[in-house]
NUSE-496012 format. One line per 3 residues: number of its first residue (from 1); their letters; for each residue x, y, z of N, C-alpha, C. Coordinates in nm, 2 decimals, decimal comma. Example, Ala and Ser with C-alpha at 12.3 -4.5 7.8 and 13.67 -1.06 7.14 Angstrom:
1) as) 1,32:-0,57:0,78:1,23:-0,45:0,78:1,32:-0,33:0,78; 1,28:-0,22:0,71:1,37:-0,11:0,71:1,29:0,00:0,79
//
This chain:
1) mvt) 11,11:4,64:-21,34:10,99:4,72:-21,35:11,03:4,86:-21,30; 10,99:4,97:-21,36:11,02:5,10:-21,32:10,89:5,16:-21,27; 10,89:5,23:-21,16:10,78:5,31:-21,11:10,77:5,44:-21,18
4) kvw) 10,66:5,48:-21,23:10,64:5,61:-21,29:10,54:5,70:-21,21; 10,54:5,83:-21,24:10,45:5,92:-21,17:10,35:5,98:-21,27; 10,22:5,97:-21,23:10,11:6,03:-21,30:10,06:6,15:-21,22
7) vwv) 10,00:6,25:-21,28:9,93:6,35:-21,22:9,79:6,35:-21,28; 9,69:6,33:-21,20:9,55:6,33:-21,25:9,48:6,44:-21,18; 9,38:6,51:-21,25:9,31:6,62:-21,19:9,16:6,60:-21,20
10) mii) 9,10:6,61:-21,08:8,96:6,61:-21,07:8,90:6,75:-21,09; 8,84:6,78:-21,20:8,79:6,91:-21,23:8,64:6,92:-21,20; 8,61:7,02:-21,12:8,48:7,04:-21,07:8,41:7,16:-21,14
13) kdn) 8,29:7,13:-21,18:8,20:7,24:-21,24:8,06:7,21:-21,21; 7,99:7,30:-21,14:7,85:7,29:-21,10:7,83:7,15:-21,03; 7,91:7,12:-20,93:7,90:7,00:-20,85:7,91:6,87:-20,93
16) kvl) 7,98:6,88:-21,05:8,00:6,76:-21,13:8,15:6,75:-21,16; 8,20:6,63:-21,19:8,34:6,60:-21,21:8,35:6,56:-21,36; 8,46:6,60:-21,42:8,49:6,56:-21,56:8,57:6,43:-21,57
19) lwk) 8,51:6,34:-21,64:8,58:6,21:-21,66:8,59:6,18:-21,81; 8,69:6,11:-21,85:8,71:6,06:-21,99:8,71:5,91:-22,00; 8,66:5,86:-22,11:8,65:5,72:-22,14:8,77:5,68:-22,22
22) rkn) 8,86:5,60:-22,17:8,98:5,56:-22,23:8,96:5,47:-22,35; 9,05:5,48:-22,45:9,05:5,39:-22,56:9,20:5,37:-22,61; 9,22:5,25:-22,67:9,36:5,22:-22,73:9,47:5,23:-22,62
25) shw) 9,44:5,19:-22,50:9,54:5,18:-22,40:9,50:5,08:-22,29; 9,59:5,05:-22,20:9,55:4,95:-22,10:9,43:5,00:-22,02; 9,34:4,91:-21,99:9,21:4,94:-21,92:9,12:5,02:-22,02
28) dgs) 9,13:4,98:-22,15:9,04:5,04:-22,25:8,90:5,03:-22,20; 8,82:5,14:-22,22:8,68:5,14:-22,18:8,65:5,19:-22,04; 8,76:5,21:-21,96:8,74:5,26:-21,83:8,74:5,41:-21,83
31) wsf) 8,68:5,47:-21,72:8,67:5,61:-21,70:8,77:5,67:-21,61; 8,82:5,79:-21,64:8,93:5,85:-21,56:8,92:6,00:-21,56; 9,00:6,06:-21,47:9,02:6,21:-21,47:9,12:6,24:-21,58
34) pgw) 9,13:6,37:-21,62:9,23:6,41:-21,71:9,37:6,40:-21,64; 9,47:6,37:-21,72:9,61:6,36:-21,66:9,69:6,26:-21,73; 9,82:6,27:-21,70:9,92:6,18:-21,76:10,05:6,19:-21,68
37) hle) 10,16:6,16:-21,75:10,29:6,15:-21,68:10,34:6,29:-21,64; 10,40:6,29:-21,53:10,47:6,41:-21,48:10,61:6,42:-21,55; 10,63:6,54:-21,61:10,76:6,56:-21,68:10,87:6,61:-21,59
40) fke) 10,99:6,59:-21,63:11,11:6,62:-21,56:11,11:6,77:-21,51; 11,12:6,79:-21,38:11,12:6,93:-21,32:10,99:7,00:-21,32; 10,88:6,93:-21,36:10,75:7,00:-21,37:10,68:6,99:-21,23
43) swe) 10,61:7,10:-21,19:10,54:7,09:-21,07:10,41:7,02:-21,09; 10,35:6,97:-20,98:10,22:6,90:-21,00:10,11:6,99:-21,06; 10,11:7,11:-21,01:10,01:7,21:-21,06:10,03:7,24:-21,21
46) dca) 10,16:7,26:-21,25:10,18:7,28:-21,39:10,15:7,16:-21,48; 10,17:7,04:-21,43:10,13:6,92:-21,50:9,98:6,91:-21,51; 9,91:6,94:-21,40:9,76:6,93:-21,41:9,71:7,03:-21,51
49) tre) 9,76:7,15:-21,51:9,72:7,26:-21,61:9,75:7,22:-21,75; 9,88:7,17:-21,77:9,92:7,13:-21,91:9,84:7,02:-21,96; 9,83:6,91:-21,88:9,75:6,79:-21,93:9,60:6,82:-21,95
52) tme) 9,55:6,90:-21,87:9,41:6,94:-21,89:9,39:7,02:-22,02; 9,48:7,11:-22,05:9,47:7,19:-22,17:9,49:7,10:-22,29; 9,60:7,01:-22,29:9,63:6,92:-22,40:9,51:6,82:-22,43
55) etw) 9,44:6,78:-22,32:9,34:6,67:-22,34:9,20:6,73:-22,36; 9,17:6,84:-22,30:9,03:6,89:-22,30:9,01:7,02:-22,36; 9,11:7,10:-22,37:9,11:7,24:-22,42:9,05:7,34:-22,32
58) ihi) 9,02:7,29:-22,19:8,97:7,39:-22,09:9,07:7,44:-22,00; 9,04:7,56:-21,94:9,13:7,62:-21,85:9,08:7,59:-21,71; 9,17:7,56:-21,61:9,13:7,53:-21,48:9,19:7,64:-21,38
61) kni) 9,14:7,64:-21,26:9,19:7,73:-21,16:9,18:7,66:-21,02; 9,24:7,73:-20,92:9,23:7,68:-20,78:9,28:7,53:-20,77; 9,39:7,50:-20,83:9,45:7,37:-20,83:9,51:7,34:-20,69
64) sfc) 9,47:7,22:-20,64:9,53:7,18:-20,51:9,55:7,03:-20,50; 9,64:6,99:-20,41:9,67:6,85:-20,39:9,55:6,78:-20,31; 9,51:6,66:-20,35:9,41:6,58:-20,28:9,48:6,47:-20,20
67) tat) 9,54:6,38:-20,28:9,61:6,26:-20,22:9,69:6,20:-20,32; 9,76:6,09:-20,29:9,84:6,01:-20,38:9,79:5,86:-20,37; 9,79:5,79:-20,48:9,76:5,65:-20,48:9,87:5,57:-20,53
70) ndi) 9,88:5,45:-20,48:9,98:5,35:-20,53:9,91:5,25:-20,62; 9,94:5,26:-20,75:9,86:5,18:-20,84:9,95:5,08:-20,92; 9,92:4,95:-20,89:9,99:4,84:-20,95:9,91:4,77:-21,05
73) fdl) 9,96:4,75:-21,17:9,89:4,68:-21,28:9,97:4,55:-21,31; 9,93:4,45:-21,24:10,01:4,32:-21,25:10,01:4,27:-21,39; 9,90:4,27:-21,46:9,90:4,21:-21,60:9,99:4,28:-21,69
76) enk) 10,00:4,41:-21,68:10,08:4,50:-21,76:10,22:4,51:-21,71; 10,25:4,46:-21,59:10,38:4,47:-21,53:10,42:4,62:-21,51; 10,32:4,70:-21,47:10,34:4,85:-21,45:10,31:4,89:-21,31
79) hyv) 10,38:4,99:-21,26:10,36:5,05:-21,13:10,36:5,20:-21,14; 10,26:5,26:-21,09:10,25:5,41:-21,09:10,22:5,46:-20,95; 10,28:5,58:-20,92:10,23:5,66:-20,81:10,15:5,77:-20,88
82) tim) 10,02:5,78:-20,84:9,94:5,88:-20,90:9,91:5,99:-20,80; 9,95:6,11:-20,84:9,92:6,23:-20,76:9,79:6,28:-20,80; 9,69:6,29:-20,71:9,56:6,33:-20,74:9,54:6,48:-20,70
85) msa) 9,51:6,56:-20,79:9,48:6,70:-20,77:9,34:6,73:-20,79; 9,29:6,84:-20,74:9,15:6,89:-20,77:9,17:7,03:-20,82; 9,07:7,07:-20,90:9,07:7,21:-20,96:8,93:7,25:-20,99
88) kyd) 8,91:7,37:-21,01:8,78:7,42:-21,05:8,78:7,46:-21,20; 8,68:7,43:-21,27:8,66:7,46:-21,41:8,67:7,62:-21,42; 8,74:7,67:-21,52:8,75:7,81:-21,53:8,67:7,86:-21,66
91) ywe) 8,72:7,82:-21,78:8,66:7,86:-21,90:8,69:7,77:-22,02; 8,63:7,79:-22,13:8,63:7,72:-22,26:8,55:7,59:-22,24; 8,51:7,54:-22,36:8,43:7,42:-22,36:8,52:7,30:-22,38
94) vri) 8,48:7,19:-22,33:8,55:7,06:-22,34:8,55:7,01:-22,49; 8,67:6,98:-22,53:8,69:6,92:-22,67:8,76:6,79:-22,65; 8,75:6,70:-22,74:8,83:6,58:-22,75:8,95:6,61:-22,83
97) mep) 9,06:6,64:-22,76:9,18:6,69:-22,83:9,27:6,58:-22,88; 9,26:6,46:-22,82:9,34:6,34:-22,86:9,24:6,22:-22,89; 9,17:6,22:-23,00:9,07:6,12:-23,03:9,13:5,98:-23,03
100) ekf) 9,26:5,97:-23,05:9,32:5,83:-23,05:9,32:5,78:-22,91; 9,31:5,86:-22,80:9,32:5,82:-22,66:9,18:5,82:-22,59; 9,09:5,91:-22,64:8,97:5,93:-22,57:8,85:5,91:-22,65
103) eaw) 8,75:5,83:-22,60:8,63:5,81:-22,67:8,52:5,91:-22,63; 8,53:5,97:-22,51:8,43:6,06:-22,47:8,47:6,14:-22,35; 8,42:6,26:-22,33:8,43:6,34:-22,21:8,29:6,37:-22,16
106) nwf) 8,27:6,35:-22,03:8,14:6,38:-21,97:8,15:6,43:-21,83; 8,06:6,51:-21,79:8,05:6,56:-21,65:7,96:6,47:-21,57; 8,00:6,42:-21,45:7,93:6,33:-21,37:7,92:6,38:-21,23
109) erd) 7,80:6,35:-21,16:7,78:6,38:-21,02:7,87:6,28:-20,94; 7,92:6,33:-20,83:8,01:6,25:-20,74:7,95:6,11:-20,71; 7,82:6,10:-20,69:7,76:5,97:-20,65:7,71:5,90:-20,77
112) nfp) 7,74:5,94:-20,89:7,69:5,87:-21,01:7,80:5,85:-21,11; 7,92:5,82:-21,07:8,03:5,79:-21,16:8,00:5,67:-21,25; 8,05:5,67:-21,37:8,02:5,56:-21,46:8,11:5,44:-21,42
115) kpl) 8,08:5,33:-21,48:8,17:5,21:-21,45:8,21:5,15:-21,59; 8,32:5,09:-21,60:8,42:5,07:-21,50:8,51:5,19:-21,48; 8,56:5,21:-21,36:8,66:5,32:-21,34:8,80:5,27:-21,35
118) fvp) 8,89:5,35:-21,39:9,03:5,32:-21,40:9,08:5,30:-21,26; 9,18:5,21:-21,25:9,23:5,17:-21,12:9,27:5,29:-21,03; 9,34:5,39:-21,07:9,38:5,50:-20,99:9,26:5,57:-20,93
121) ien) 9,15:5,58:-21,01:9,03:5,65:-20,97:8,96:5,56:-20,86; 8,95:5,43:-20,88:8,90:5,34:-20,78:8,97:5,36:-20,65; 9,11:5,36:-20,66:9,19:5,38:-20,54:9,17:5,52:-20,47
124) fik) 9,15:5,62:-20,56:9,12:5,75:-20,51:8,99:5,76:-20,43; 8,89:5,69:-20,48:8,76:5,69:-20,42:8,77:5,63:-20,28; 8,85:5,52:-20,27:8,87:5,46:-20,14:8,92:5,55:-20,04
127) kwh) 9,00:5,65:-20,08:9,06:5,75:-19,99:8,98:5,88:-19,99; 8,87:5,89:-20,06:8,79:6,01:-20,10:8,82:6,13:-20,02; 8,86:6,23:-20,09:8,87:6,37:-20,05:8,76:6,44:-20,11
130) npf) 8,66:6,49:-20,03:8,54:6,56:-20,08:8,57:6,71:-20,11; 8,59:6,75:-20,23:8,61:6,88:-20,26:8,48:6,97:-20,27; 8,37:6,90:-20,25:8,24:6,98:-20,26:8,21:7,04:-20,13
133) k) 8,28:7,01:-20,02:8,25:7,06:-19,88:8,31:7,20:-19,87
//
């Protein structure tokens, strides 16, 4: 088994966070932040910006590190280290850019996240870094 690195970004707009509903991948139907694999020689901030643009079409700003989670998927025999970043929404409207991967994008209040959540997001919440303070 190889360990891979993901970069996920919690985007904040009007005290809400953007989450997407996964489809056609492991943990189908769960909700997650935008993000995906870190590319060779890519910074975490550049990955957060690139993945957000590729997946949502929005521009973000004030990108910063929150925490990292250790995410093991026994059934899929996968292991990820997930770098959790936070950012502020900047401009453009959210679009579903990859409809084969995403069923929906929605903004949720911190205390009203949908269920089920993707494992890295559950692990992130256990370590919660509150960007609203």
